[in-house]
C-alpha positions in Angstrom: 15.0 -26.7 2.7 18.2 -28.5 2.1 21.0 -27.1 4.3 19.1 -23.9 5.1 18.1 -23.2 8.6 14.6 -22.0 9.2 14.5 -18.6 11.1 13.6 -18.9 14.7 10.3 -17.5 16.0 10.3 -15.7 19.3 7.1 -16.1 21.3 6.5 -13.1 23.5 5.0 -14.1 26.9 1.8 -12.3 27.7 0.9 -11.5 24.1 -2.7 -10.6 23.4 -5.0 -13.3 22.0 -4.0 -16.3 24.0 -5.9 -17.5 27.0 -3.3 -19.7 28.6 0.4 -20.5 28.6 -0.3 -24.0 27.1 -1.6 -22.3 24.0 1.8 -20.7 23.5 3.4 -24.1 24.0 1.1 -25.6 21.4 1.9 -22.8 19.0 5.7 -23.2 19.6 5.3 -26.9 18.8 3.5 -26.0 15.6 6.3 -23.7 14.7 8.8 -26.4 15.3 6.9 -28.9 13.3 5.5 -26.7 10.4 7.8 -23.6 10.3 9.8 -25.0 7.4 6.6 -25.6 5.3 5.2 -22.1 6.1 8.6 -20.6 5.2 8.6 -22.6 2.0 5.1 -21.4 1.0 6.2 -17.7 1.7 9.4 -18.2 -0.2 7.6 -19.7 -3.2 5.1 -16.9 -3.4 7.3 -13.9 -2.6 10.4 -15.1 -4.4 12.6 -13.2 -1.9 14.3 -14.9 1.1 14.2 -11.7 3.3 10.5 -11.0 2.5 9.7 -14.7 3.1 11.4 -14.7 6.5 9.5 -11.6 7.5 6.2 -13.0 6.1 6.8 -16.2 8.0 7.2 -14.3 11.3 4.0 -12.4 10.5 2.2 -15.6 9.8 3.1 -17.0 13.2 2.3 -13.7 14.8 -1.2 -13.9 13.3 -1.5 -17.6 14.4 -0.5 -16.5 17.9 -3.1 -13.8 17.9 -5.9 -16.0 16.5 -5.0 -19.3 18.1 -8.1 -19.2 20.3 -10.3 -19.1 17.2 -8.6 -22.2 15.5 -11.4 -24.7 15.4 -9.3 -27.7 14.5 -11.6 -28.7 11.7 -8.6 -28.8 9.4 -5.0 -29.9 10.2 -2.8 -27.2 11.8 -0.6 -27.3 8.6 -3.6 -26.5 6.4 -4.5 -23.6 8.7 -1.0 -22.1 8.8 -0.6 -22.5 5.0 -3.9 -20.8 4.4 -2.8 -17.9 6.7 0.6 -17.8 4.9 -1.0 -17.8 1.4 -3.4 -15.0 2.2 -0.7 -13.0 3.9 1.8 -13.3 1.0 -0.9 -12.6 -1.6 -1.8 -9.4 0.3 1.9 -8.4 0.3 2.2 -9.0 -3.4 -1.1 -7.0 -4.0 0.2 -4.1 -1.9 3.4 -4.1 -3.9 1.5 -3.7 -7.2 -0.9 -1.0 -5.9 -0.8 2.1 -8.0 -0.5 4.4 -5.1 2.7 2.7 -4.0 4.7 3.5 -7.1 3.3 7.1 -7.0 4.3 7.4 -3.3 7.8 6.1 -3.9 8.3 8.4 -6.9 7.1 11.4 -4.9 9.3 10.4 -2.0 12.3 10.2 -4.2 11.5 13.5 -5.8 11.3 15.2 -2.4 14.6 13.8 -1.3 16.4 14.8 -4.5 15.2 18.3 -4.6 15.8 21.0 -2.0 13.1 23.6 -1.8 14.4 26.9 -3.1 13.3 30.0 -4.8 12.1 28.0 -7.8 9.4 26.4 -5.7 8.0 29.7 -4.6 8.2 31.0 -8.2 6.3 27.9 -9.4 3.6 28.4 -6.7 3.2 32.0 -7.7 2.9 31.0 -11.4 0.2 28.4 -10.5 -1.7 30.9 -8.4 -1.5 33.4 -11.3 -2.8 30.9 -13.8 -5.7 29.9 -11.6 -6.6 33.5 -11.1 -7.1 34.0 -14.8 -10.1 31.5 -14.8 -13.4 31.4 -13.0 -13.8 29.5 -9.8 -15.4 26.4 -11.4 -12.5 26.1 -13.8 -10.1 26.5 -10.9 -11.9 23.7 -9.1 -11.9 21.4 -12.2 -8.1 22.1 -12.8 -7.2 21.5 -9.1 -9.3 18.3 -8.8 -8.0 16.9 -12.1 -4.3 17.9 -12.0 -3.6 18.1 -8.3 -5.9 15.5 -6.7 -5.5 13.2 -9.8 -9.3 12.6 -10.0 -10.8 11.2 -13.1 -13.1 13.2 -15.4 -16.0 11.3 -14.0 -15.1 11.8 -10.4 -14.6 15.6 -11.0 -18.0 15.8 -12.7 -19.7 13.9 -10.0 -18.1 16.0 -7.3 -19.0 19.3 -8.9 -22.4 18.2 -10.2 -21.4 18.8 -13.8 -21.3 16.6 -16.9 -18.1 15.0 -18.2 -18.2 17.2 -21.4 -18.4 20.3 -19.2 -15.4 19.2 -17.1 -13.5 18.5 -20.3 -14.4 21.9 -21.7 -13.2 23.6 -18.5 -9.9 21.7 -18.7 -9.5 22.8 -22.3 -10.1 26.4 -21.3 -7.5 26.2 -18.5 -5.0 24.6 -20.9 -5.6 27.4 -23.4 -5.0 30.1 -20.8 -1.9 28.4 -19.6 -0.7 28.1 -23.3 -1.2 31.8 -23.8 0.6 32.8 -20.7 3.5 30.5 -20.7 6.3 31.0 -23.2 7.3 27.9 -25.2 
């Protein structure tokens, strides 16, 4: 950490998880001694200074909460680095989650478009298209296209086979193709 100052950790008196004030003092000492190492691990794994600072704060918050369960079978540095590693890997895993990209895309789409008459027209069109098919095909189309379920999930939910679900989707697509102009 040549030349860079490690962010400070603010210990909040009366925080849950600690039985005595001396535990807070012990943790403050651990922060003073190992804070730079924990920050280094977070920075190495996350490759972003701001995220690393936030993660380091979270690591010491977790350590503060779980200090009473620290058995001291390993060195405090090993304990803190283990917490930091697991925390940073969870952050990276959450960033790669498929739902996150979809959520961000949908949030941007909602921000960029104002609801107007076209939204109501689209709803009416979808309702009309669904009214042209039987209830089972409606359920298949909604679960597959709206709920983004897989063919297997839709089949299991409706108690049908995958080929039947595939056939229902084909029927719905054919009806939509006839009704919608190219």
